[in-house]
NUVO-785141 format. One line per field, with one value per residue (C-alpha): residue number from 1; residue in one letter; x, y, z. Coordinates in Angstrom, 2 decimals. Each point is the difference from the previous one (the first is absolute). Example, Ala and Ser with C-alpha at 12.3 -4.5 7.8 and 13.67 -1.06 7.14 Angstrom:
<nodes>
k (1 2) .
r (A S) .
east (12.30 1.37) .
north (-4.50 3.44) .
up (7.80 -0.66) .
</nodes>
This chain:
<nodes>
k (1 2 3 4 5 6 7 8 9 10 11 12 13 14 15 16 17 18 19 20 21 22 23 24 25 26 27 28 29 30 31 32 33 34 35 36 37 38 39 40 41 42 43 44 45 46 47 48 49 50 51 52 53 54 55 56 57 58 59 60 61 62 63 64 65 66 67 68 69 70 71 72 73 74 75 76 77 78 79 80 81 82 83 84 85 86 87 88 89 90 91 92 93 94 95 96 97 98 99 100 101 102 103 104 105 106 107 108 109 110 111 112 113 114 115 116 117 118 119 120 121 122 123 124 125 126 127 128 129 130 131 132 133 134 135 136 137 138 139 140 141 142 143 144 145 146 147 148 149 150 151 152 153 154 155 156 157 158 159 160 161 162 163 164 165 166 167 168 169 170 171 172 173 174 175 176 177 178 179 180 181 182 183 184 185 186 187 188 189 190 191 192 193 194 195 196 197 198 199 200 201 202 203 204 205 206 207 208 209 210 211 212 213 214 215 216 217 218 219 220 221 222 223 224 225 226 227 228 229 230 231 232 233 234 235 236 237 238 239 240 241 242 243 244 245 246 247 248 249 250 251 252 253 254 255 256 257 258 259 260 261 262 263 264 265 266 267 268 269 270 271 272 273 274 275 276 277 278 279 280 281 282 283 284 285 286 287 288 289 290 291 292 293 294 295 296 297 298 299 300 301 302 303 304 305 306 307 308 309 310 311 312 313 314 315 316 317 318 319 320 321 322 323 324 325 326 327 328 329 330 331 332 333 334 335 336 337 338 339 340 341 342 343 344 345 346 347 348 349 350 351 352 353 354 355 356 357 358 359 360 361 362 363 364 365 366 367 368 369 370 371 372 373 374 375 376 377 378 379 380 381 382 383 384 385 386 387 388 389 390 391 392 393 394 395 396 397 398 399 400 401 402 403 404 405 406 407 408 409 410 411 412 413 414 415 416 417 418 419 420 421 422 423 424 425 426 427 428 429 430 431 432 433 434 435 436 437 438 439 440 441 442 443 444 445 446 447 448 449 450 451 452 453 454 455 456 457 458 459 460 461 462 463 464 465 466 467 468 469 470 471 472 473 474 475 476 477 478 479 480 481 482 483 484 485 486 487) .
r (M I R A L L V S A L A L S V G A C E D S R Q E G K P I V V S V I G D P A R I G D P D T A P L G P P D R A L M A A T A Q G L V R F D G A G Q I E P G L A E R W T V T D D G L S Y I F R L R D A S W S D G S P V T A A E V V R V L R K A A Q A K G G N S L S P F L A V I D E I V E M T P Q V I E V R L R R P R P D L L K L F A Q P E L A V F R T A G S S R L G S G P M V A Q R R G D A L L L T P A R D P A A A V E E E G P R P I A A T P V L L R G E R A A R A V A R F R N G D V D A V L G G T Y A E W P L V W A A G I P A E R L R L D P A L G L F G L A V V S R D G F L A E A A N R N A I A M A L D R D A L T R A F H P D W K P V E T L M P Q K L D S A R A P A S P I W G P I P G I G R L I T A Q Q V V I A W K R A H P G K L R L R I A F P P G Q G S T L A W A A I A Q S M L N I G I V P Q R V A L G E P A D L E L I D Q V A A Y D S G R W F L V T A C R L C S P E A T A A I E A A R D A V D L P S R S Q R I A E A D L V L T N D A S Y I P I A Q P F R W S I V T P R V T G W Q G N T R A W H P L N H L R N E V E) .
east (-138.58 0.74 -1.71 2.10 3.23 -0.84 -0.84 3.31 1.95 -1.55 0.99 -3.09 -0.69 -3.42 -0.27 -2.95 0.60 -2.32 2.41 -0.28 1.96 0.77 -1.47 2.57 2.18 0.57 -2.24 2.22 -0.47 1.47 -0.37 0.55 2.95 3.77 1.49 3.42 -1.25 -2.15 1.38 2.53 -0.04 1.11 -2.89 -1.76 -2.63 -1.51 -1.06 -2.99 1.99 1.79 -3.25 -1.48 3.12 0.21 -3.66 0.42 3.15 0.00 -3.52 -0.86 -2.16 -2.91 -0.23 -2.50 -1.89 -0.99 -2.99 2.10 -1.35 2.01 1.06 2.39 3.72 2.49 -2.80 -2.57 -2.42 -0.18 -2.13 -0.54 -0.59 -3.26 1.68 1.58 3.49 1.47 0.21 1.09 1.25 0.53 2.62 -0.42 2.82 2.04 3.52 2.38 0.94 3.15 -2.17 0.71 -3.06 -1.46 -0.01 -2.01 3.22 1.02 -3.42 0.10 3.44 -1.05 -3.26 1.64 2.52 -2.71 -2.14 2.95 1.25 0.37 1.23 -1.12 -3.11 -2.89 -2.30 2.04 -2.38 -2.85 1.94 0.70 -3.05 1.93 1.29 1.90 0.16 0.81 0.57 -2.43 0.84 1.98 -3.26 -1.76 0.83 -1.89 -0.20 -0.86 -1.43 -0.08 -3.47 -2.52 0.38 -2.57 1.82 3.34 -0.27 -0.06 3.30 1.53 -1.07 2.09 3.24 1.92 -0.79 1.00 2.01 3.34 3.38 3.16 2.67 3.09 -1.02 -3.37 -3.34 -1.72 -3.79 -2.60 -2.08 -2.60 2.47 3.75 1.97 2.86 1.74 -0.78 1.91 -1.68 -2.92 -0.75 -1.75 -2.34 -1.17 -2.11 1.92 0.05 -2.67 0.65 -3.43 -1.95 -2.70 -1.54 -3.78 -1.28 -3.04 -1.03 2.07 2.79 1.94 3.27 3.20 0.20 0.88 3.68 0.60 2.78 0.36 1.64 0.12 0.22 -1.03 -3.53 0.88 1.89 -2.63 -2.84 2.05 0.59 -3.72 -0.91 2.44 -1.55 3.03 -1.64 -3.14 -0.45 1.24 -0.58 0.52 -1.19 -0.78 -1.29 3.61 0.28 -3.60 0.64 2.22 -3.06 -1.80 2.98 0.38 -3.66 -0.53 -3.47 -2.54 -0.73 3.59 -0.06 -0.77 -0.55 0.20 -2.44 3.03 -0.33 2.69 1.17 0.43 0.36 2.29 1.74 1.21 3.76 0.64 -2.10 1.83 -1.41 -3.35 -0.30 0.37 -3.76 -2.71 -2.27 2.61 0.52 -3.76 -0.02 2.25 -2.23 -3.04 1.70 0.94 -2.08 -0.06 -2.46 2.19 3.06 -1.59 -1.97 3.25 0.99 -3.09 -3.75 0.00 2.61 -2.17 1.16 -0.28 -0.09 0.55 3.13 -1.51 -1.90 -2.62 -0.71 2.44 0.76 -0.99 -2.93 -1.43 -0.21 2.98 0.28 -1.03 2.10 -1.39 -0.38 -1.99 -3.45 1.22 -1.07 2.60 0.33 -0.34 3.06 2.10 -1.16 0.61 3.50 0.80 -1.08 2.27 2.98 -0.80 -0.12 3.34 1.65 -1.20 1.88 2.95 0.67 1.71 -0.52 -1.32 1.93 -0.40 2.35 -1.80 1.99 -1.08 1.42 1.10 -2.20 -2.38 -2.97 1.62 0.35 -3.69 -1.00 2.43 -1.58 -3.46 1.26 2.14 -2.99 -2.10 2.75 0.32 -3.78 0.22 3.22 2.65 3.04 0.84 3.48 0.52 2.95 1.17 -0.74 2.71 0.63 -1.07 -3.75 -3.13 -2.40 0.69 -2.14 -0.86 -1.05 -0.22 -2.29 -1.02 1.92 -3.04 -3.58 0.41 -0.59 3.29 1.92 -1.64 0.70 3.64 0.78 -1.68 1.58 3.33 0.05 -3.11 -0.85 0.95 -3.72 -0.37 3.16 -1.24 -3.39 1.65 2.18 -3.10 -1.55 3.14 0.01 -3.72 -0.41 -2.97 -1.73 -2.95 2.43 2.21 -2.92 -0.94 3.59 0.32 -3.17 1.30 3.39 -1.70 -1.94 3.05 2.18 -2.75 -0.48 3.76 0.07 3.53 -1.04 -2.05 -1.87 -0.52 -0.98 0.63 3.15 -0.29 1.34 -0.13 1.20 -0.11 -0.46 -0.51 -2.63 2.64 -0.15 -3.27 0.69 0.22 -2.55 -0.47 0.29 0.48 3.62 0.82 1.97 0.37 2.09 2.06 -1.17 -3.65 0.22 -1.47 -2.94 0.51 -1.11 0.75) .
north (-2.18 -0.26 3.31 1.71 -1.41 1.19 3.48 0.15 -1.24 2.61 2.77 1.96 3.47 1.07 2.78 -0.20 -0.67 2.78 2.83 2.99 0.00 2.87 -0.17 -0.42 -2.38 -3.49 -2.86 -2.22 -3.66 -3.18 -3.17 -3.15 -1.97 -0.32 3.50 -1.06 -0.65 2.98 1.77 -2.75 -0.48 -3.63 -0.95 -3.15 -0.96 3.34 0.34 2.17 3.27 -0.49 -0.82 3.27 1.91 -1.64 0.70 3.64 0.72 -2.40 -0.46 -2.67 0.24 0.24 0.24 -0.42 2.96 0.38 -2.34 -2.76 0.76 0.44 3.52 1.22 -0.11 0.33 -0.94 2.74 -2.44 -3.54 -2.28 -3.74 -1.78 -1.89 -3.38 1.07 -0.93 3.47 3.00 3.22 2.80 3.61 1.62 3.50 2.54 -0.93 0.49 -1.87 1.60 1.43 1.88 -2.18 -1.19 -3.47 -1.91 -2.98 -1.91 0.35 -1.07 -3.07 -1.02 0.19 -1.87 -2.73 -0.59 -0.11 -2.40 -2.34 0.09 -3.39 1.15 2.81 1.04 -1.70 0.72 -2.05 -3.01 2.26 1.78 -3.11 0.87 2.91 -0.95 3.19 3.70 2.24 3.68 0.98 3.72 2.29 0.49 -3.36 -3.48 -3.25 -2.94 -3.16 -2.97 -3.72 -0.20 2.66 1.44 2.61 0.55 1.01 3.66 -0.94 -1.78 2.98 2.23 -1.98 1.62 -3.03 1.21 3.61 1.56 1.53 0.83 -1.28 2.69 -1.28 -1.19 1.77 -0.35 2.89 -0.05 2.23 0.76 0.80 0.98 0.37 -1.02 1.64 -1.38 1.85 -1.69 -3.31 0.82 0.86 3.23 -0.57 3.05 0.33 -0.76 2.43 -1.02 1.39 -1.19 1.78 2.27 2.89 0.26 3.48 -0.32 -1.93 -1.86 -2.25 -2.64 1.33 -1.93 -2.55 1.27 -0.68 -3.17 -0.77 -3.76 -2.52 -3.76 -1.28 -2.72 0.05 0.76 3.15 1.10 -0.38 1.77 2.94 0.18 -0.15 2.83 2.16 -0.19 -1.97 0.67 -3.53 -3.51 -2.23 -3.67 -1.51 -3.73 -2.47 -0.50 3.55 0.48 -0.53 3.09 2.07 -1.35 0.65 3.57 0.77 1.50 1.62 -1.95 3.04 -0.05 -3.67 -1.03 -3.55 -1.04 -2.52 -1.76 -3.01 -2.64 -3.02 -0.57 -3.67 -3.01 -1.34 -3.59 0.03 -3.67 -2.95 -2.58 -2.02 1.19 2.67 -2.53 -0.69 2.51 -1.36 0.93 3.47 0.49 -1.06 2.93 2.33 -1.28 0.39 3.66 2.32 2.90 2.02 -0.12 1.07 2.96 1.18 0.20 2.85 1.94 -0.68 1.16 -2.57 -2.71 -3.61 -1.83 -3.66 0.30 0.63 2.79 2.80 0.35 -1.11 2.47 -1.29 -3.58 -1.66 -1.02 1.17 -0.95 -3.74 -1.06 -2.57 -3.49 0.51 3.22 -1.49 -1.54 2.11 1.48 -2.67 -2.71 1.36 -0.27 -3.56 -1.07 1.50 -1.74 -3.33 0.50 0.67 -2.98 -2.31 1.35 -0.52 -3.59 -0.71 2.27 -0.18 2.92 3.74 1.73 3.26 2.64 2.94 3.24 2.95 3.40 3.50 1.92 2.46 0.17 -0.53 -3.09 -1.36 0.67 -1.76 -2.83 -0.57 -0.42 -2.36 -1.99 -0.49 -1.29 -2.50 -1.16 -0.49 -2.79 -1.59 1.72 1.54 3.24 1.48 3.61 0.69 3.13 0.69 -1.56 -2.88 -3.57 -0.22 -2.00 2.94 3.67 3.05 2.02 3.61 1.81 2.55 -0.95 1.83 -0.05 -1.29 -3.39 -3.47 -0.98 2.20 -1.83 -3.40 0.65 1.70 -2.68 -2.89 -0.30 -3.79 -1.24 -3.35 -0.60 0.18 3.43 1.28 -1.21 1.66 3.33 -0.24 -0.75 3.24 1.87 -1.49 0.40 1.48 2.27 1.60 -2.45 -2.93 1.76 0.57 -3.67 -1.14 2.30 -1.49 -3.52 0.82 1.58 -3.22 -2.25 2.13 0.23 -3.78 -0.47 2.17 1.16 3.45 0.49 3.33 1.94 3.58 2.86 2.03 2.41 3.45 3.18 3.60 2.77 3.57 3.55 2.39 1.42 -3.20 0.73 -2.19 -3.40 -2.39 -3.62 -2.33 -3.65 0.67 1.41 2.53 3.66 2.02 2.73 2.55 -0.65 0.34 3.48 1.27 3.62 2.28 3.58) .
up (143.96 -3.72 -0.61 2.71 -1.38 -3.51 1.23 1.88 -3.02 -2.23 2.43 -0.95 1.28 1.14 -2.61 -2.35 -3.68 -1.09 0.84 -2.26 -3.24 -2.30 -3.45 -2.75 1.96 -1.42 1.00 2.14 -0.90 1.45 -2.07 2.03 -1.33 -0.05 0.53 -1.34 -3.53 -0.92 -3.04 -0.73 -3.81 0.37 2.29 -1.25 0.67 0.97 3.64 1.00 0.44 -3.31 -1.80 1.29 -1.05 -3.42 -0.76 1.04 -1.99 -2.96 -1.34 -2.51 -3.09 2.40 3.77 2.84 1.40 3.65 -0.45 -1.58 -3.49 -3.19 -0.99 -2.74 0.70 -2.82 -2.37 -0.48 -1.66 -1.30 -2.13 -0.14 -3.29 -0.48 0.37 3.29 -1.23 -0.25 2.34 -1.68 2.27 -1.04 2.21 1.31 0.07 3.06 1.27 2.26 3.29 -1.64 -2.53 -3.04 -1.97 0.40 -3.30 -1.15 -0.64 3.66 1.22 -2.24 1.30 3.64 -0.51 -2.07 2.76 2.67 -2.04 -0.52 3.59 1.60 3.40 2.29 -1.91 1.77 -2.95 -2.49 0.04 -1.10 -2.76 -2.06 -2.07 -1.57 -3.44 -0.77 0.79 -2.96 -0.73 -2.73 -0.06 2.35 1.95 -0.41 1.27 -0.50 2.38 -1.92 1.86 -0.70 1.55 1.04 3.49 1.06 3.31 -1.51 1.05 3.69 -0.47 -1.79 2.90 2.50 1.29 -1.27 -3.52 0.60 -2.82 0.91 -1.52 1.68 0.35 1.77 3.45 -0.04 -1.74 -1.72 -0.08 -1.60 3.08 1.02 2.75 0.41 3.08 1.86 3.05 3.26 2.81 0.75 -2.31 -3.60 -0.97 -2.94 -1.90 -3.15 -3.18 -2.88 -2.51 -3.48 -1.14 2.74 -1.35 1.88 -0.11 -0.78 2.22 3.07 2.60 -1.13 1.95 1.34 0.41 2.78 3.45 0.82 2.02 2.47 -0.31 2.29 -0.14 3.55 2.36 1.30 3.64 -0.95 -2.53 2.52 2.66 -2.33 -0.75 3.69 0.67 -2.72 -2.32 -2.83 -2.04 -1.37 0.67 -3.03 -0.75 3.28 0.06 2.57 1.17 1.40 1.14 3.77 -0.04 -0.91 3.07 2.23 -1.20 0.64 -3.46 -0.09 -2.05 -2.17 -1.24 -1.04 -3.57 -1.27 -3.66 -1.55 -1.44 -2.30 0.01 1.95 3.72 0.74 0.21 -3.08 -0.07 -0.64 0.79 -1.14 2.10 2.89 1.30 -2.70 -2.83 0.00 -0.93 2.78 2.59 -1.45 0.06 3.66 0.83 -2.00 1.93 3.37 -0.33 2.16 -2.44 2.03 3.09 -1.97 -1.76 3.06 1.93 -2.32 -1.07 -0.26 -3.63 -1.05 -1.50 -0.47 -3.33 -1.01 -3.75 -2.03 -2.11 1.74 -2.75 -3.54 -1.62 -3.53 0.73 -1.72 3.38 3.59 2.21 0.62 3.51 1.89 0.32 3.76 -0.45 0.80 3.28 3.04 2.36 2.69 -2.62 -1.77 3.14 0.71 -3.60 0.05 3.28 -1.47 -3.02 2.26 2.26 -3.03 -1.21 3.39 0.16 -3.20 0.92 3.75 1.70 0.22 -3.07 -0.45 -2.68 -0.58 -0.87 -1.40 1.31 -0.38 3.12 1.85 2.95 -2.31 -1.43 3.51 0.61 -3.24 0.72 3.42 -1.57 -2.70 2.44 2.31 -2.91 -0.84 3.60 0.16 -2.57 1.27 -2.15 1.68 -1.86 -0.20 -1.01 -2.30 -1.78 -3.65 -2.13 2.40 -0.84 0.60 -0.75 -0.18 -0.65 0.67 -3.12 0.51 -3.35 -1.61 -3.55 -2.71 -2.28 -0.02 -1.61 1.31 -1.58 2.45 2.90 -1.54 -0.84 3.33 2.11 -1.87 1.80 -0.24 -1.78 -1.46 -3.65 -0.84 1.62 -1.68 -3.37 0.55 0.83 -3.12 -2.08 1.28 -1.01 -3.50 -0.77 -3.49 0.76 2.98 0.30 -0.02 2.52 2.36 -0.23 0.60 3.02 1.49 -0.58 1.54 3.02 0.60 -0.43 2.28 2.62 0.04 0.14 3.16 -0.75 1.21 3.16 -0.05 3.23 -0.90 -2.38 0.74 2.93 -0.98 2.04 0.04 2.57 -1.17 1.29 -1.38 -2.37 -2.04 -1.75 -3.03 1.70 -1.51 0.94 -2.99 -0.92 -1.05 3.48 -2.04 0.95 -2.47 1.62 -2.58 0.95 3.77 0.04 -2.02 -1.04 -2.80 -0.77) .
</nodes>
């Protein structure tokens, strides 16, 4: 019944999505997100369509390639001093979209502002390590750090740290693409590159294939793809996944990313039942993670730890105290914890859980709600932003550091966990930092102020024209890397 209703709502035609396309035409891309905000220079924080647009038109010092690895952006090369406290970037010859040259002074101004931002920039907590950014010469800038950070380049590659010049009500970037409005979409074409060199022999990469970009809601994006009007739908999450089922998208067109990040419940109230770590651990024990993830896709694997792997920690991810208890034993133990609480606090035990909208959210909510009911807790679903006790986190990690996981998961931690995370931030050298991260991971895990469920679920759908799509842990697919071509 649900499947039939979704198919009807999508108003999908029966036409196949592999209809013939003429070479030379733009790759048509829909990025799932708010269509009203794409291209708005005042957008903060950046939604998925605006992140894709910003990365395509206003590169940073470095940027991500199609595999999620670092490649040169405005900086043609860089060095790191032996003590790890200074990154020195040499800028290449580049120009803004109006043809004027990019200068080191302008780059420094933009990056200083981003590093000092206290509001819409979600990376601000991780940029506090920057001491200063200085112009050394017209082509060289230096980023000086208070403490060594080997993962700094992955932060500088994020769209939130793109370098642009504000001109009136618009923003001028330096490429790798430029955008022009085309009705309800944006046409992105290769930007002029004054530094481009032509090889005398052998094949050389040619400019990115033009892209016709839309930011739109998932139902419309999937409908366009099903009708053969779109070459790629990017930015899919668990929340929109049922639309893919309903549309009957062929399996060979589906792509899943091995994304690293957080998908779980963060404690946002420590009152009542959630005031005690034993009670929070009871909820973590009760969750049927296998049932939740299997309801979406067999390749979506559940997790029980905060960090997905060792990363830059001195030890493997900390296991919860209930980890050794077998499956049915976890449920029985959780039920006993709730029964003991109710004896001391008569009445119904209710918990408000904040969830985003979407059919996939409803599916995930049903699995979590059933787990709560199984141990005697009455769950109440509320919208994000409303008063809640628990809140679903679904975020891909900005960079590969345990500190990102700790900071992002810690919505309302104990003072001990907060202090441990701050100690990791303030560690004077890398060995100390690794040790502090491991200690903070253990404290936060024992505190149970974040309840892990799985890694983020990220999907795309693509036609054969999109030859450059590569799955990666960033779940990031730059528009200038969607097609692999050489001449």
